[in-house]
Residue, then its C-alpha position, 0 to 999 in steps of 0.5 A: m358824138i352826133v346823134l346818128e353816130y350815137a344811135n348807131k353805136f347804141n343799136e350795135l351794143d344793144c345785143f349786149c344787154p338784151q334784158l334792157m332792151e326787151f321793153e320799147r319804153s326801157k329802150v326809150n329811156r336808155f337812149k334818152q340818158g345817153l344823149r348830150y345834155e343839151i339835146r337831152s334837156r330839150l327832150s325832157s318834157y316829152i313822153f316817148n313810147d317808141y324808140k323811132d320817135v325819140l330818135e327823130q325828135a333827137l335829131k330835129v333838136e340837133s339840127e335846130l341847135k346847129r342852126l342856132d350855132l351858126e346864127r350866133g356865129d354869123r352875128k358875132r362875126s358881123r359885130s366883130a367886123e364892124n368893131l374892127k372896122d371902127q377901132q381901125k378908123n379910130f386908130k387912124n383918126n387919133n394917129s393922125d392927130k398928133k396935137k392931142e395929149s397922151t393920157s395914162c391908159s386905165y387898162c395897160e397904165k401906159n401914156h398914149s393917145g387913141p384906143c389901147l392896142k394892148k386891150i383891143g389886141a392889135c399890132f403895136l406897129c401898124g395897129e391892125k388886128g390878127h398879128m403882133a409886132r414881131d410878126c407884123p408884115n410892114k416890119k422892116k427886115d433890119d429894124s429891130r425897133p417898133t417905129i410907130l407906138a413903142d410906148q405901148k409894149 
């Protein structure tokens, strides 16, 4: 639940416990106790005397956490896109170089050259990520056997 939703619910329900909401300090403490852990933990070093102040600070912390999550997600996506491009290049280079001998893979314990498609989660037919061999868009309709890398299953 986001902080604004929580604050609205908190204010709706305060009429059921007026004795707990008599003093501003107890209202502040009750509100802080109900916040999500990642927000509550960042507010724990502050001393609030006013409900408005704790609400305002909780909203700031929440927006900062969202911003950090977005930045982390962007960095992860860009890194994974770069890794995927590198893996596809390596796969294509290794696939075209058939002179290399096959070696036993430490991950899947099969004999194959190039990167382990099982490890990187790539299709055994075309080597691309995002689908499995049975769903491969490059697969022929009537061909029931994989054509490129049958030894990796």
